[in-house]
C-alpha positions in Angstrom: -59.6 60.5 -5.0 -59.8 61.2 -8.8 -57.0 62.3 -11.3 -58.5 65.6 -11.1 -58.2 65.8 -7.2 -54.6 64.6 -7.7 -53.8 67.2 -10.5 -55.7 70.1 -8.3 -53.3 69.5 -5.6 -50.3 68.8 -7.7 -50.8 70.7 -11.1 -47.2 70.1 -12.1 -48.1 66.4 -12.6 -50.5 67.2 -15.6 -47.5 66.8 -17.9 -47.8 63.1 -17.2 -51.7 62.6 -16.6 -51.8 60.2 -19.6 -48.9 57.9 -18.1 -50.5 58.1 -14.7 -53.8 56.9 -16.3 -51.9 54.2 -18.1 -50.5 53.1 -15.0 -53.8 53.0 -13.3 -55.2 51.0 -16.2 -52.3 48.4 -16.2 -52.6 47.7 -12.5 -56.7 47.2 -12.8 -55.7 44.8 -15.8 -53.2 42.9 -13.8 -55.6 42.2 -10.9 -58.6 41.7 -13.1 -56.6 38.8 -14.7 -55.4 37.2 -11.6 -51.9 38.7 -11.4 -49.9 40.0 -8.6 -47.8 43.1 -7.9 -44.0 42.9 -7.2 -42.1 46.1 -6.4 -38.6 47.1 -6.1 -36.4 50.1 -5.4 -33.5 51.3 -3.3 -33.2 53.9 -0.5 -36.2 56.0 -0.3 -37.8 54.1 -3.2 -37.3 51.0 -1.1 -39.3 52.4 1.9 -42.2 53.2 -1.0 -42.3 49.6 -2.0 -43.4 48.9 1.6 -45.6 52.0 1.6 -47.4 50.8 -1.4 -48.1 47.4 -0.5 -49.5 48.8 2.8 -52.3 50.3 0.9 -53.0 47.5 -1.2 -53.1 44.6 1.5 -55.5 46.3 3.2 -58.1 49.3 3.3 -56.8 52.5 2.0 -59.6 54.9 1.6 -62.5 52.2 2.1 -63.1 49.7 4.6 -63.2 46.8 2.1 -65.5 44.6 4.0 -65.6 40.8 3.2 -68.1 39.6 0.6 -70.9 37.2 1.8 -69.1 34.5 0.0 -66.0 35.1 1.9 -67.6 35.2 5.2 -69.6 31.7 4.4 -66.2 30.3 3.3 -64.9 31.2 6.8 -68.0 29.7 8.4 -67.4 26.2 6.4 -64.0 26.2 7.7 -65.2 25.5 11.3 -66.1 22.1 12.4 -69.8 21.3 11.3 -72.2 22.7 14.0 -69.6 24.4 15.8 -70.0 28.0 16.8 -66.7 29.9 17.2 -66.6 33.5 18.3 -63.4 33.8 15.9 -65.6 33.4 13.2 -67.5 36.8 14.0 -63.9 38.3 14.5 -62.6 37.3 11.3 -65.8 37.9 9.4 -66.1 41.3 11.1 -62.5 42.7 10.9 -60.7 41.0 8.0 -60.6 43.2 5.0 -60.3 42.7 1.1 -56.8 42.7 -0.2 -54.8 43.0 -3.5 -51.8 40.8 -3.7 -48.6 42.8 -3.6 -45.0 41.8 -2.8 -42.3 44.4 -1.6 -39.1 42.4 -2.9 -36.8 44.5 -0.7 -38.5 43.5 2.6 -37.3 40.0 2.0 -34.0 40.7 3.7 -32.8 37.2 4.3 -32.7 36.5 0.4 -31.6 39.8 -0.4 -28.6 39.7 2.0 -27.9 36.1 1.1 -27.9 36.4 -2.6 -26.0 39.5 -2.5 -23.2 38.1 -0.3 -23.2 34.7 -2.1 -23.7 35.7 -5.8 -24.1 39.1 -7.0 -26.0 42.3 -5.3 -26.7 43.7 -8.7 -29.0 40.7 -9.3 -30.9 40.6 -6.1 -34.3 41.7 -7.5 -33.8 39.7 -10.5 -33.4 36.7 -8.6 -36.6 37.5 -6.8 -38.5 38.2 -9.8 -37.2 35.1 -11.5 -38.2 33.1 -8.7 -41.7 34.4 -7.6 -42.9 36.2 -10.8 -45.3 34.6 -13.4 -46.7 35.7 -16.6 -49.4 38.1 -16.1 -48.0 39.6 -13.0 -46.7 43.0 -12.8 -43.6 44.6 -11.8 -43.2 48.0 -10.5 -39.7 49.7 -10.6 -39.2 52.5 -8.5 -36.1 54.7 -9.4 -35.5 58.3 -9.5 -32.8 57.9 -12.0 -34.5 55.3 -13.9 -31.1 53.8 -14.4 -30.7 52.0 -11.1 -28.6 48.7 -12.2 -30.3 46.2 -9.9 -33.8 47.6 -11.0 -33.1 47.7 -14.4 -32.0 43.9 -14.4 -35.2 43.2 -12.5 -37.1 44.7 -15.3 -35.5 42.4 -17.7 -36.0 39.3 -15.8 -39.6 40.3 -15.5 -39.9 40.8 -19.3 -38.3 37.4 -20.0 -41.0 36.0 -17.6 -43.8 37.4 -19.5 -44.7 39.9 -16.7 -45.9 43.5 -17.3 -43.6 46.2 -16.2 -44.2 49.7 -14.6 -41.6 52.6 -13.9 -41.8 55.7 -11.4 -38.9 57.5 -12.4 -37.8 61.2 -12.8 -38.2 63.5 -15.8 -35.2 62.5 -17.9 -35.4 59.6 -20.2 -33.6 56.4 -18.7 -33.2 52.8 -19.2 -36.4 52.0 -17.3 -38.5 54.4 -19.6 -37.2 52.6 -22.6 -37.6 49.2 -21.3 -41.0 49.3 -19.3 -44.6 49.0 -20.5 -45.7 52.2 -19.0 -43.4 54.8 -17.2 -44.5 57.8 -15.1 -41.8 60.5 -15.0 -42.1 63.1 -12.4 -41.4 66.2 -13.6 -38.4 67.0 -11.4 -34.6 66.6 -11.6 -33.6 66.3 -8.2 -33.8 62.8 -6.0 -35.9 64.5 -3.3 -38.3 66.1 -5.4 -39.0 63.0 -7.7 -39.9 61.3 -4.3 -42.1 63.9 -3.3 -44.1 63.5 -6.5 -44.0 59.6 -6.4 -46.0 59.6 -3.2 -49.1 61.4 -4.4 -48.9 59.4 -7.9 -48.8 55.9 -6.1 -51.6 57.3 -3.4 -53.7 58.1 -6.5 -53.0 54.6 -7.9 -54.0 52.7 -5.1 -57.1 54.6 -4.4 -58.2 54.2 -7.9 -57.4 50.7 -7.9 -59.2 50.2 -4.6 -62.3 52.1 -5.8 -62.6 50.0 -8.8 -62.6 46.7 -7.1 -64.1 47.3 -3.8 -66.1 50.7 -4.3 -65.8 53.5 -2.0 -67.3 54.1 1.5 -70.2 56.1 1.8 
């Protein structure tokens, strides 16, 4: 999938092409320098966080076979001289992955911190505990003003992380706070979410192609 394919299918996204490409480049830069992707959002955006990690942690449009180096590492993990059928299973079926953490999926911590401390700080707490300099926080918020997501972005900046937002078309706290903001050209929540899906599918496909190539 190329940016031109995306725009052919969703011509309304042409107004944010530059920001989509900037988001792609920021993701690639993060992974090239050993960073990880952390994601947060609420409601439908929460579900999108899990969706995105699913595309990054395994093959999306490419099968991502393991490299020869990875296969040798699996073989070296076996006792010397031992043959193990699981080696062929692991080497043949495991896929290359890009590290991504969906913060909303950590329900034990989210519910505990919301109950014991402050629900608006659950994502900020997770960012503070797990984020490091050079990581990237992806903030999904159709309004761009979700309080818990904005606070997470502020925590990420304090940790030396990059910040990327997917929002709706209006300026927002996140658009003024984040390094890159892709503002889907729609005012209504459901329409913004409909645009977020092809945007992040393109981002996942582009990053996958950069690191793993495309299936022939």
